[in-house]
C-alpha positions in Angstrom: -0.1 0.2 0.0 1.6 3.5 -0.8 2.1 6.6 1.5 -0.8 7.6 3.5 -2.5 4.2 3.4 -3.9 5.0 -0.2 -5.9 1.9 -1.2 -7.1 3.6 -4.8 -7.3 7.0 -6.5 -8.7 8.7 -9.3 -8.7 12.3 -10.9 -11.0 14.6 -12.5 -9.8 17.9 -14.0 -6.9 19.1 -11.5 -8.4 17.2 -8.5 -7.0 13.9 -7.2 -9.4 11.9 -5.3 -7.8 9.0 -3.0 -9.4 6.5 -0.5 -8.3 4.3 2.0 -9.5 2.0 5.2 -10.7 4.2 8.0 -9.8 1.2 10.4 -6.1 2.2 10.5 -4.3 5.3 11.1 -1.5 4.7 8.3 1.6 6.2 9.9 -0.2 9.3 11.4 0.3 9.4 15.2 -1.4 11.5 17.6 1.9 13.8 17.4 1.6 13.7 13.8 -1.8 15.3 14.2 -0.6 17.8 16.5 2.2 18.7 14.2 -0.4 19.4 11.6 -2.4 21.7 13.7 -5.2 19.0 14.4 -4.6 18.2 18.2 -7.6 19.8 19.5 -9.7 18.2 16.7 -8.5 14.8 17.6 -8.9 15.3 21.5 -12.9 15.6 20.7 -13.0 12.1 19.1 -12.3 8.8 20.7 -12.5 4.8 19.2 -13.3 4.4 15.9 -14.0 7.9 14.9 -10.7 9.1 16.0 -9.1 6.2 14.3 -11.0 7.3 11.0 -10.1 11.0 11.7 -6.4 9.8 11.5 -6.7 7.8 8.6 -8.3 11.0 6.7 -5.3 13.0 7.9 -3.0 10.6 6.5 -4.4 10.5 3.1 -4.6 14.4 3.2 -1.0 14.4 4.2 0.4 12.3 1.6 -1.6 14.0 -1.4 -0.6 17.4 -0.1 3.0 16.8 0.1 2.7 15.0 -3.5 1.1 18.3 -5.0 2.6 21.0 -3.1 6.4 19.3 -2.6 6.1 20.3 0.9 6.9 18.1 3.9 5.4 20.1 6.7 1.8 20.2 6.4 -0.7 22.3 8.4 -4.2 21.5 8.6 -6.6 24.0 10.0 -10.2 23.0 10.6 -11.6 26.2 12.5 -15.0 27.1 11.8 -15.4 30.4 10.0 -18.8 31.2 11.9 -18.0 30.2 15.4 -14.2 29.6 15.8 -14.7 25.8 16.9 -12.3 23.3 15.5 -15.0 21.5 13.7 -14.8 23.3 10.2 -13.8 21.8 6.6 -10.1 21.1 6.5 -7.8 23.8 4.9 -4.2 23.7 4.0 -2.0 26.4 2.1 -1.5 25.9 -1.5 -4.5 23.3 -2.0 -8.1 23.0 -1.7 -9.3 20.0 0.6 -12.4 18.2 1.3 -13.0 14.6 3.1 -15.9 12.1 3.3 -16.6 9.1 5.6 -18.6 6.1 4.8 -18.7 2.8 6.4 -15.4 1.0 6.0 -14.0 3.8 3.8 -12.5 7.7 4.3 -12.1 9.7 1.1 -10.1 12.8 0.2 -10.1 15.3 -2.4 -7.2 17.8 -3.1 -6.6 20.2 -5.7 -4.1 23.0 -6.3 -5.3 26.4 -5.2 -4.6 29.1 -7.4 -3.5 32.3 -5.9 -6.3 35.1 -5.7 -9.2 32.7 -6.8 -12.2 31.8 -4.7 -12.4 28.1 -6.2 -13.6 25.5 -3.7 -14.0 21.9 -3.6 -16.3 19.1 -2.1 -16.4 15.2 -2.2 -19.1 12.9 -0.8 -19.0 9.1 -0.8 -21.8 6.7 0.3 -21.9 3.0 0.6 -23.9 1.6 -2.4 -25.8 -1.0 -0.3 -26.9 1.6 2.4 -30.6 0.9 1.5 -31.4 2.8 4.6 -29.8 5.8 3.6 -32.5 6.1 0.7 -35.6 5.7 3.1 -33.9 8.5 5.1 -33.6 10.7 2.2 -37.4 10.5 1.3 -37.9 12.2 4.6 -35.8 15.2 3.6 -37.5 15.5 0.4 -41.1 16.0 1.3 -42.0 16.7 -2.5 -41.3 13.2 -3.5 -38.4 14.3 -5.5 -35.8 12.4 -3.3 -32.6 11.6 -5.1 -31.0 8.3 -5.6 -27.6 7.6 -3.6 -25.5 8.9 -6.8 -27.8 12.0 -6.6 -27.5 12.6 -3.1 -23.6 12.5 -3.1 -23.9 15.0 -5.8 -25.8 17.1 -3.6 -23.6 16.6 -0.6 -20.4 17.4 -2.6 -22.0 20.6 -4.1 -22.9 22.0 -0.7 -19.4 21.0 0.7 -18.0 23.2 -2.4 -20.3 26.0 -1.5 -18.9 26.2 2.0 -22.3 26.7 3.7 -23.1 23.0 4.1 -26.3 22.3 5.1 -27.3 25.6 6.1 -28.7 25.1 2.3 -31.5 22.9 2.5 -30.6 19.9 0.4 -34.1 20.0 -1.3 -33.3 23.6 -2.6 -30.1 22.5 -4.5 -30.9 22.2 -8.1 -28.9 19.8 -10.4 -28.9 20.3 -14.3 -27.0 17.8 -16.3 -24.8 19.6 -18.9 -24.7 17.9 -22.7 -21.8 16.5 -24.2 -19.8 15.7 -21.1 -18.1 12.4 -20.1 -17.9 11.8 -17.4 -21.5 13.5 -17.2 -21.3 17.0 -15.2 -24.1 18.3 -13.6 -24.3 22.3 -12.8 -25.5 22.7 -9.2 -27.5 25.7 -8.4 -27.6 27.1 -4.8 -29.9 29.5 -3.2 -27.9 32.7 -2.4 -24.9 32.1 -4.6 -24.7 33.6 -8.3 -22.4 31.0 -9.5 -23.3 27.5 -10.2 -20.8 24.4 -9.2 -19.9 21.8 -11.4 -20.3 18.2 -9.9 -19.7 14.7 -11.2 -20.1 11.2 -10.2 -17.2 9.0 -10.7 -16.0 5.4 -10.8 -14.7 4.9 -7.3 -13.9 2.2 -4.9 -16.0 -0.9 -5.5 -19.1 -0.9 -3.5 -19.3 2.7 -3.1 -20.8 5.8 -4.8 -18.4 8.6 -5.1 -19.1 12.4 -6.4 -16.9 15.4 -6.4 -17.8 19.1 -6.9 -15.7 22.1 -8.2 -16.8 25.8 -7.4 
């Protein structure tokens, strides 16, 4: 297995998406997490959640090192609204996003161009999560609940938007664009002028994976 415990990876545009098992820390210790600026975030977690967190940070460290050539990686999880250490991950020189599903952690990384407001979001769901489909029906009372692939596109889009589920999932409008391979959807979110590009990729077997680029 490669650095960071990477079990597989794919790319879309300038984005690298990699995945690993969340049951191992893949060489990232508590001291490593502290060096990356993640001590407070780790202390809030325990057991399997802490292990999955370390697995995700191992992926981030490996991909950021590969993309930037920088050995010492500092990641911030400060929430832009309240200042608590529970926000989406950020690091200098790159865009980051992470998603967890049963038995898997996925990280997306892309270079960040200086002076741009680009954004990134990734989401993954276990394909056999039938209960998740039932749960989605309660979130879309008009009967237009998406399938799992559609749901991952919505989640990836709201992550890339940056407001998360301050935006109601049912208010995210996805329109497929013609002549794109893989198919790209334009995601329109309330209160946002520009649309976000979203696609569903072939990823790890047994999972549905989508990534969004704002």
